[in-house]
VEXDRENLO-883814 format. One record per residue (C-alpha): residue in three letters; z, x negated, y negated; residue number from 1. Coordinates in nm, 4 decimals. Example, Ala and Ser with C-alpha at 12.3 -4.5 7.8 and 13.67 -1.06 7.14 Angstrom:
   r       zz       xx       yy   k
 Ala   0.7800  -1.2300   0.4500   1
 Ser   0.7140  -1.3670   0.1060   2
This chain:
   r       zz       xx       yy   k
 Met   1.4305   4.3883   0.9454   1
 Arg   1.4181   4.6855   1.1876   2
 Ile   1.2097   4.4692   1.4229   3
 His   1.4387   4.2811   1.6620   4
 Asn   1.1906   4.0048   1.7372   5
 Phe   1.1539   3.9259   1.3685   6
 Arg   1.5315   3.9295   1.3140   7
 Ala   1.5785   3.6782   1.5978   8
 Tyr   1.2958   3.4644   1.4581   9
 Leu   1.4574   3.4689   1.1138  10
 Val   1.7946   3.3561   1.2527  11
 Ala   1.6317   3.0753   1.4515  12
 Arg   1.4298   2.9574   1.1523  13
 Phe   1.7345   2.9602   0.9253  14
 Thr   1.9662   2.7695   1.1599  15
 Met   1.6956   2.5153   1.2417  16
 Met   1.6208   2.4527   0.8738  17
 Val   1.9890   2.4110   0.7850  18
 Gly   2.0326   2.1556   1.0633  19
 Gln   1.7045   1.9804   0.9879  20
 Tyr   1.7623   1.9376   0.6147  21
 Ala   2.1245   1.8352   0.6567  22
 Met   2.0088   1.5664   0.8977  23
 Met   1.7093   1.4511   0.6914  24
 Leu   1.9169   1.4158   0.3745  25
 Ile   2.1676   1.1887   0.5477  26
 Ile   1.8930   0.9851   0.7173  27
 Gly   1.7485   0.9098   0.3748  28
 Trp   2.0913   0.8373   0.2261  29
 Gln   2.1925   0.6046   0.5111  30
 Thr   1.8572   0.4256   0.4927  31
 Tyr   1.8888   0.3625   0.1205  32
 Thr   2.2585   0.2690   0.1201  33
 Leu   2.2306   0.0416   0.4243  34
 Ala   1.9428  -0.1390   0.2536  35
 Arg   2.1353  -0.1690  -0.0750  36
 Gln   2.4532  -0.2850   0.0994  37
 Gly   2.2435  -0.5364   0.2908  38
 Gly   2.1541  -0.7082  -0.0366  39
 Met   1.8272  -0.5375  -0.1351  40
 Asp   1.7629  -0.4241  -0.4918  41
 Glu   1.6529  -0.0667  -0.5696  42
 Phe   1.2862  -0.1629  -0.5365  43
 Gly   1.3324  -0.3006  -0.1849  44
 Ala   1.5547  -0.0104  -0.0773  45
 Ser   1.2935   0.2352  -0.2074  46
 Gly   1.0462   0.0557   0.0161  47
 Arg   1.2665   0.1366   0.3177  48
 Leu   1.2575   0.5033   0.2163  49
 Ala   0.8795   0.4744   0.2074  50
 Leu   0.8862   0.3423   0.5640  51
 Ile   1.1010   0.6378   0.6786  52
 Gly   0.8433   0.8770   0.5351  53
 Leu   0.5553   0.6866   0.6933  54
 Leu   0.7193   0.6805   1.0362  55
 Gln   0.7622   1.0584   1.0264  56
 Phe   0.4085   1.1180   0.9048  57
 Leu   0.2102   0.9022   1.1490  58
 Pro   0.3027   1.1026   1.4649  59
 Leu   0.2241   1.4243   1.2773  60
 Phe  -0.1120   1.2858   1.1697  61
 Val  -0.2067   1.1851   1.5239  62
 Leu  -0.0683   1.4865   1.7105  63
 Ser  -0.1248   1.7830   1.4755  64
 Pro  -0.4826   1.8629   1.5901  65
 Phe  -0.3593   1.8913   1.9504  66
 Ser  -0.0243   2.0560   1.8712  67
 Gly  -0.2110   2.3496   1.7175  68
 Leu  -0.4046   2.3960   2.0409  69
 Val  -0.0738   2.3892   2.2318  70
 Ala   0.0521   2.6720   2.0081  71
 Asp  -0.2603   2.8781   2.0854  72
 Arg  -0.2769   2.8077   2.4600  73
 Phe   0.0896   2.8167   2.5613  74
 Asp   0.3854   3.0441   2.4992  75
 Arg   0.4908   2.9850   2.1395  76
 Lys   0.8532   3.0738   2.2127  77
 Thr   0.8752   2.8066   2.4835  78
 Val   0.7206   2.5425   2.2586  79
 Ser   0.9658   2.6352   1.9819  80
 Arg   1.2672   2.6107   2.2142  81
 Met   1.1607   2.2714   2.3456  82
 Thr   1.1038   2.1234   2.0006  83
 Ile   1.4344   2.2535   1.8646  84
 Gly   1.5984   2.1057   2.1750  85
 Leu   1.4530   1.7634   2.0964  86
 Gln   1.5907   1.7900   1.7434  87
 Phe   1.9312   1.8555   1.9009  88
 Val   1.8986   1.5306   2.0958  89
 Cys   1.8158   1.3386   1.7755  90
 Ala   2.1107   1.4890   1.5872  91
 Ala   2.3552   1.4234   1.8704  92
 Thr   2.2355   1.0627   1.9011  93
 Leu   2.2795   0.9939   1.5293  94
 Ala   2.6221   1.1598   1.5336  95
 Trp   2.7348   0.9254   1.8127  96
 Leu   2.5896   0.6138   1.6487  97
 Thr   2.7494   0.6997   1.3145  98
 Trp   3.0862   0.7841   1.4750  99
 Thr   3.0945   0.4506   1.6584 100
 Asp   2.9804   0.2516   1.3512 101
 Ala   2.6685   0.1445   1.5428 102
 Ile   2.4230   0.3025   1.2992 103
 Ala   2.1547   0.0626   1.1764 104
 Leu   1.8169   0.0838   1.0086 105
 Arg   1.6338   0.0344   1.3381 106
 Trp   1.7949   0.3496   1.4876 107
 Leu   1.7082   0.5533   1.1790 108
 Phe   1.3480   0.4372   1.2089 109
 Val   1.3327   0.5350   1.5786 110
 Val   1.4724   0.8824   1.5090 111
 Ala   1.2256   0.9236   1.2209 112
 Ile   0.9398   0.8701   1.4669 113
 Leu   1.0873   1.1210   1.7144 114
 Leu   1.1324   1.3800   1.4409 115
 Gly   0.7685   1.3330   1.3443 116
 Val   0.6632   1.4058   1.7031 117
 Val   0.8910   1.7104   1.7230 118
 Arg   0.7742   1.8604   1.3949 119
 Ala   0.4096   1.8151   1.4917 120
 Phe   0.4577   2.0735   1.7681 121
 Asn   0.7365   2.2834   1.6154 122
 Gly   0.5549   2.3775   1.2936 123
 Pro   0.2363   2.5317   1.4421 124
 Ala   0.4308   2.7187   1.7123 125
 Leu   0.6749   2.8808   1.4688 126
 Ser   0.4137   2.9476   1.1996 127
 Ala   0.1726   3.1081   1.4465 128
 Leu   0.4523   3.3146   1.6036 129
 Ala   0.5628   3.4927   1.2857 130
 Pro   0.2436   3.6985   1.2192 131
 Asn   0.2632   3.8418   1.5742 132
 Leu   0.6063   3.9930   1.5097 133
 Val   0.5308   4.2444   1.2325 134
 Pro   0.2483   4.4827   1.1341 135
 Lys  -0.0078   4.3229   0.9048 136
 Ala   0.0712   4.5697   0.6246 137
 Ile   0.4121   4.4091   0.5736 138
 Leu   0.3183   4.0508   0.6605 139
 Pro   0.3503   3.9269   0.2972 140
 Asn   0.7050   4.0681   0.2909 141
 Ala   0.7807   3.9005   0.6237 142
 Ile   0.6446   3.5710   0.4892 143
 Ala   0.8744   3.6072   0.1877 144
 Leu   1.1759   3.6709   0.4139 145
 Ser   1.0781   3.3784   0.6346 146
 Ser   1.0548   3.1661   0.3214 147
 Ile   1.4021   3.2839   0.2189 148
 Ala   1.5352   3.1584   0.5529 149
 Trp   1.3512   2.8306   0.5003 150
 Gln   1.4609   2.7829   0.1401 151
 Thr   1.8168   2.9006   0.2028 152
 Gly   1.8297   2.6449   0.4804 153
 Met   1.7162   2.3878   0.2267 154
 Ile   2.0042   2.4933  -0.0002 155
 Val   2.2765   2.5077   0.2614 156
 Gly   2.1524   2.2088   0.4644 157
 Pro   2.1720   1.9405   0.1936 158
 Ala   2.4990   2.0843   0.0618 159
 Ile   2.6509   2.0710   0.4100 160
 Gly   2.5039   1.7255   0.4664 161
 Gly   2.6307   1.5738   0.1417 162
 Tyr   2.9793   1.7217   0.1419 163
 Ala   3.0304   1.6792   0.5175 164
 Tyr   2.9217   1.3152   0.4977 165
 Asp   3.1757   1.2628   0.2205 166
 Ala   3.4475   1.3943   0.4570 167
 Glu   3.3271   1.2185   0.7755 168
 Pro   2.9920   1.0349   0.8053 169
 Ala   2.9178   1.1647   1.1568 170
 Leu   2.9975   1.5285   1.0726 171
 Pro   2.6578   1.6331   0.9276 172
 Tyr   2.4813   1.5290   1.2467 173
 Ala   2.7351   1.7123   1.4635 174
 Ile   2.6908   2.0300   1.2603 175
 Ala   2.3128   1.9964   1.2828 176
 Ala   2.3322   1.9618   1.6619 177
 Ala   2.5386   2.2825   1.6887 178
 Leu   2.2930   2.4704   1.4665 179
 Phe   1.9970   2.3586   1.6768 180
 Leu   2.1666   2.4997   1.9864 181
 Phe   2.2181   2.8319   1.8084 182
 Gly   1.8504   2.8352   1.7088 183
 Ile   1.7465   2.7897   2.0712 184
 Leu   1.9580   3.0887   2.1717 185
 Ala   1.8042   3.3050   1.8982 186
 Ile   1.4467   3.2198   2.0040 187
 Thr   1.5377   3.3033   2.3638 188
 Thr   1.6231   3.6635   2.2672 189
 Ile   1.2724   3.7327   2.1332 190
 Gly   1.0945   3.9743   2.3657 191
 Lys   0.7296   3.9990   2.4618 192
 Val   0.4993   3.9108   2.1745 193
 Pro   0.1408   4.0456   2.1464 194
 Arg  -0.1260   3.7848   2.0820 195
 Ser  -0.5022   3.7440   2.1005 196
 Pro  -0.6863   3.5363   2.3634 197
 Ile  -0.8704   3.2240   2.2496 198
 Thr  -1.2386   3.2855   2.1828 199
 Gly  -1.5248   3.0409   2.1407 200
 Ala  -1.5280   2.7032   2.3149 201
 Gln  -1.3522   2.6832   2.6505 202
 Arg  -1.2871   2.3095   2.6729 203
 Pro  -0.9691   2.1940   2.4942 204
 Ile  -1.1496   1.9426   2.2722 205
 Gly  -1.4014   2.2106   2.1764 206
 Gln  -1.1195   2.4500   2.0904 207
 Val  -0.9600   2.1852   1.8675 208
 Ile  -1.2955   2.1352   1.6927 209
 Asp  -1.3365   2.5142   1.6519 210
 Gly  -1.0028   2.5360   1.4709 211
 Trp  -1.0839   2.2532   1.2311 212
 Arg  -1.4369   2.3852   1.1765 213
 Tyr  -1.2894   2.7182   1.0688 214
 Val  -1.0624   2.5455   0.8162 215
 Ile  -1.3466   2.3356   0.6727 216
 His  -1.5894   2.6270   0.6401 217
 Asn  -1.3405   2.8766   0.4953 218
 Arg  -1.3227   2.7759   0.1288 219
 Met  -1.0189   2.9932   0.0687 220
 Val  -0.8125   2.8319   0.3439 221
 Leu  -0.9370   2.4793   0.2728 222
 Gly  -0.8770   2.5055  -0.1021 223
 Ala  -0.5279   2.6518  -0.0661 224
 Ile  -0.3921   2.3979   0.1815 225
 Thr  -0.5507   2.0928   0.0169 226
 Leu  -0.4182   2.1958  -0.3253 227
 Asp  -0.0668   2.1810  -0.1830 228
 Leu  -0.1504   1.8535  -0.0103 229
 Met  -0.2534   1.6724  -0.3264 230
 Ala   0.0063   1.8189  -0.5643 231
 Val   0.3117   1.7557  -0.3460 232
 Phe   0.1787   1.4211  -0.2211 233
 Leu   0.1624   1.2921  -0.5764 234
 Ala   0.4753   1.4607  -0.7152 235
 Gly   0.7196   1.3632  -0.4393 236
 Ala   1.0401   1.3648  -0.6436 237
 Thr   1.2525   1.4761  -0.3484 238
 Ala   1.1805   1.1492  -0.1669 239
 Leu   1.3574   0.9598  -0.4440 240
 Phe   1.6791   1.1611  -0.4694 241
 Ser   1.8759   0.8753  -0.3120 242
 Pro   1.7846   0.6126  -0.5770 243
 Phe   1.8376   0.8716  -0.8518 244
 Ala   2.1836   0.9599  -0.7157 245
 Tyr   2.2823   0.6000  -0.6381 246
 Asp   2.1370   0.4016  -0.9290 247
 Ile   2.0003   0.6209  -1.2125 248
 Leu   2.2419   0.9152  -1.2395 249
 Glu   2.5229   0.7404  -1.0461 250
 Val   2.6591   1.0614  -0.8921 251
 Gly   2.7142   0.9524  -0.5287 252
 Glu   2.6971   1.1686  -0.2147 253
 Thr   2.8101   1.4933  -0.3782 254
 Gly   2.5577   1.4507  -0.6595 255
 Leu   2.2922   1.3799  -0.3991 256
 Ala   2.3733   1.7129  -0.2332 257
 Gln   2.3421   1.8921  -0.5684 258
 Leu   2.0069   1.7289  -0.6455 259
 Ala   1.8745   1.8258  -0.3038 260
 Ala   2.0009   2.1837  -0.3351 261
 Ala   1.8711   2.2508  -0.6887 262
 Pro   1.4991   2.2958  -0.6034 263
 Ala   1.5910   2.5020  -0.2996 264
 Val   1.8038   2.7350  -0.5157 265
 Gly   1.5049   2.7946  -0.7433 266
 Ala   1.2821   2.8503  -0.4419 267
 Ala   1.5255   3.0924  -0.2786 268
 Val   1.5591   3.3000  -0.5958 269
 Thr   1.1799   3.3257  -0.6134 270
 Ala   1.1495   3.4167  -0.2445 271
 Ile   1.4171   3.6871  -0.2753 272
 Trp   1.2296   3.8334  -0.5702 273
 Phe   0.9044   3.8444  -0.3734 274
 Ser   1.0732   4.0040  -0.0710 275
 Phe   1.1519   4.3065  -0.2899 276
 Arg   0.8637   4.2829  -0.5362 277
 Pro   0.5691   4.1314  -0.3454 278
 Leu   0.2891   3.9901  -0.5557 279
 Lys  -0.0267   4.2013  -0.5508 280
 Thr  -0.2625   4.0986  -0.8317 281
 Asn  -0.4328   3.7821  -0.9614 282
 Val  -0.2830   3.5799  -0.6749 283
 Gly  -0.5270   3.2874  -0.7013 284
 Pro  -0.4860   3.2109  -1.0737 285
 Lys  -0.1095   3.2558  -1.0458 286
 Met  -0.0971   3.0014  -0.7635 287
 Leu  -0.2801   2.7479  -0.9800 288
 Trp  -0.0457   2.8011  -1.2768 289
 Ala   0.2556   2.7702  -1.0469 290
 Val   0.1397   2.4233  -0.9421 291
 Val   0.1012   2.3284  -1.3096 292
 Ala   0.4636   2.4361  -1.3711 293
 Phe   0.5656   2.2310  -1.0663 294
 Gly   0.4065   1.9195  -1.2159 295
 Val   0.5566   1.9710  -1.5633 296
 Ala   0.9084   2.0183  -1.4231 297
 Thr   0.8667   1.7044  -1.2118 298
 Val   0.7827   1.5030  -1.5242 299
 Val   1.0952   1.6387  -1.6977 300
 Phe   1.3094   1.5336  -1.4001 301
 Gly   1.1630   1.1843  -1.4135 302
 Phe   1.2616   1.1448  -1.7788 303
 Ser   1.6095   1.3001  -1.7396 304
 Arg   1.9213   1.0859  -1.7403 305
 Thr   2.1818   1.3668  -1.7272 306
 Met   2.2779   1.5879  -1.4328 307
 Pro   2.2467   1.9263  -1.6124 308
 Leu   1.8889   1.8580  -1.7250 309
 Ser   1.7987   1.7068  -1.3865 310
 Leu   1.9317   2.0114  -1.2004 311
 Ala   1.7539   2.2521  -1.4366 312
 Ala   1.4227   2.0675  -1.3935 313
 Leu   1.4602   2.0640  -1.0157 314
 Phe   1.5410   2.4372  -1.0171 315
 Val   1.2037   2.4979  -1.1838 316
 Val   1.0357   2.2578  -0.9393 317
 Gly   1.1644   2.4651  -0.6479 318
 Ala   1.0822   2.8012  -0.8068 319
 Ala   0.7260   2.6964  -0.8908 320
 Asp   0.6754   2.5444  -0.5451 321
 Met   0.7981   2.8636  -0.3762 322
 Phe   0.5671   3.0709  -0.5953 323
 Ser   0.2650   2.8704  -0.4786 324
 Val   0.3869   2.8491  -0.1176 325
 Tyr   0.4296   3.2272  -0.0979 326
 Ile   0.0720   3.2845  -0.2147 327
 Arg  -0.0754   3.0035  -0.0057 328
 Gln   0.0945   3.1041   0.3194 329
 Ser   0.0005   3.4701   0.2733 330
 Leu  -0.3634   3.3842   0.2058 331
 Val  -0.3903   3.1405   0.4967 332
 Gln  -0.2225   3.3721   0.7489 333
 Leu  -0.4122   3.6842   0.6428 334
 His  -0.7499   3.5074   0.6268 335
 Thr  -0.7200   3.3495   0.9746 336
 Pro  -0.7998   3.5194   1.3106 337
 Asp  -0.4948   3.5425   1.5378 338
 Asp  -0.6562   3.3392   1.8169 339
 Lys  -0.6973   3.0469   1.5729 340
 Arg  -0.3632   3.0696   1.3920 341
 Gly  -0.2000   2.7920   1.5937 342
 Arg  -0.4840   2.5510   1.5243 343
 Val  -0.5151   2.6518   1.1586 344
 Ser  -0.1363   2.6246   1.1274 345
 Ser  -0.1568   2.2729   1.2694 346
 Ala  -0.4159   2.1846   1.0048 347
 Ser  -0.1874   2.3342   0.7417 348
 Leu   0.1084   2.1465   0.8905 349
 Leu  -0.0903   1.8244   0.8760 350
 Thr  -0.1524   1.8744   0.5046 351
 Ile   0.2105   1.9739   0.4471 352
 Ser   0.3264   1.6657   0.6359 353
 Ala   0.0789   1.4480   0.4500 354
 Ser   0.2197   1.5877   0.1270 355
 Asn   0.5863   1.5705   0.2327 356
 Glu   0.6335   1.2724   0.4671 357
 Gly   0.3142   1.1040   0.3510 358
 Gly   0.4151   1.1787  -0.0073 359
 Asp   0.7607   1.0342   0.0646 360
 Ala   0.5964   0.7136   0.1803 361
 Phe   0.3660   0.7072  -0.1227 362
 Ser   0.6509   0.7791  -0.3669 363
 Gly   0.8731   0.5169  -0.2064 364
 Phe   0.5918   0.2617  -0.2196 365
 Leu   0.5151   0.3493  -0.5833 366
 Ala   0.8860   0.3305  -0.6693 367
 Ser   0.9064  -0.0133  -0.5085 368
 Leu   0.6378  -0.1279  -0.7559 369
 Leu   0.7159   0.0709  -1.0722 370
 Gly   1.0713   0.1950  -1.0258 371
 Pro   1.1838   0.5462  -0.9163 372
 Ala   1.1682   0.7159  -1.2591 373
 Thr   0.8203   0.5932  -1.3472 374
 Ala   0.6942   0.6909  -1.0015 375
 Val   0.8226   1.0481  -1.0437 376
 Ile   0.6696   1.0855  -1.3922 377
 Ala   0.3320   0.9541  -1.2770 378
 Gly   0.3375   1.1893  -0.9775 379
 Gly   0.4061   1.4961  -1.1919 380
 Ile   0.1142   1.4121  -1.4195 381
 Gly  -0.1042   1.3645  -1.1119 382
 Ala  -0.0141   1.7135  -0.9843 383
 Ile  -0.1195   1.8693  -1.3155 384
 Val  -0.4528   1.6868  -1.3092 385
 Thr  -0.5056   1.8008  -0.9478 386
 Val  -0.4909   2.1681  -1.0507 387
 Gly  -0.7765   2.1201  -1.2967 388
 Leu  -0.9894   1.9465  -1.0350 389
 Trp  -0.9218   2.2049  -0.7636 390
 Ala  -0.9939   2.4957  -0.9991 391
 Arg  -1.3446   2.3513  -1.0375 392
 Leu  -1.3975   2.2378  -0.6782 393
 Phe  -1.2741   2.5673  -0.5272 394
 Pro  -1.3655   2.8489  -0.7716 395
 Val  -1.2660   3.1031  -0.5039 396
 Leu  -0.9028   3.0208  -0.5901 397
 Arg  -0.9613   3.1215  -0.9524 398
 His  -1.1339   3.4439  -0.8512 399
 Thr  -0.9024   3.5657  -0.5748 400
 Arg  -0.7200   3.8768  -0.6987 401
 Thr  -0.5427   4.0187  -0.3906 402
 Phe  -0.4197   3.9146  -0.0451 403
 Asp  -0.6627   4.1527   0.1296 404
 Pro  -0.8323   3.9729   0.4216 405
 Pro  -1.1928   4.0263   0.5293 406
 Ala  -1.2449   4.3558   0.7156 407
 Ala  -1.3164   4.1694   1.0418 408
 Leu  -0.9600   4.0321   1.0491 409
 Arg  -0.7683   4.3521   0.9784 410
 Asp  -0.7494   4.5004   1.3264 411
 Glu  -0.7336   4.2074   1.5696 412
 Ile  -0.4070   4.3177   1.7343 413
 Pro  -0.3762   4.6963   1.7651 414
 Glu  -0.1079   4.8236   1.5293 415
 Glu   0.0547   5.0299   1.8052 416
 Lys   0.1426   4.7112   1.9961 417
 Leu   0.3372   4.5823   1.6980 418
 Gln   0.4998   4.9203   1.6370 419
 Glu   0.6345   4.9146   1.9937 420
 Gln   0.8780   4.6470   1.8748 421
 Val   1.0358   4.8862   1.6202 422
 Pro   1.3335   5.0730   1.7758 423
């Protein structure tokens, strides 16, 4: 925290995440309630949630290979400012439409597409920027602090979104717009950032291929990011919070906010713990067991019909997810050359988006066929099965004991350049 650039990055990440999750919660809620009020049953309304997830995922799927190259070739601060600015435009537009009672499913679908485009470029730029701000020796701690900002934003964002919507439907979007502006200002204060030039192919398409080739050939990186892809894709309980709050638990907007905040509280507690007591041993096996716990807690949530048990299960879901995310992000960042981090981050973002937005679409589609509760239970079981398969397909995950990267990656950016940022 003595490094100014990292402090500014942390503030920008936190404010952006609060605004983003407040906005995304209300988009899902408005989609589901508009569909229900329009005469659809819970199966049909769940299908509309699936469409929201699909519309966010498709732009990410198409653009992520190129957005990573943008993060490696252009100034990452500028890319971050532009993408946060586009999120401001989306939030302001939804605030106006909601305020004037002009909100409709078609506008929510359009904004979902725009958010998919924005996040395709925002994720690689921000992810690739963070490792350039601190010395490598404390990068796992910085990742934990960055995760705290992310997870705290996930706590505060849904809470603000749910309670603010209860007071005035347009208010969550207005708050999100203000937070995006603050995030832009914070990114602007970041000073000069050291980075490595791109090596290898000189043509853009060749550079894109180089990044993906690195991911495919590095079994550590490939195993870690695809494990998250499959587990979260299958166990997408968060996508179905709206039908749980509206139809199953019958707790309304405030209950929706509590459901959305519960996993983030568990994740934040875990991230805070790791920021003071970073994990050092048996990191691979612990990541696998964390995903098992994630799947078990998801199954419990699917069976629950009371708020206390649902919140407790979701707390464990978030804690287990943060445990695996902390290990995965540390391994991927430390095992990737700096000149490829944007492109590798875009590959990671693509898997995260496939698991989150793609998983939202899958969960919504499954819920439209089987019902929300059955879909959640089946997804949790699928996540548990995935761990067993990945432990066999990628034995390196079972045998990885520490975060230490290969010797060739330890001194890419001279340490004195990073230390110049410390006052």
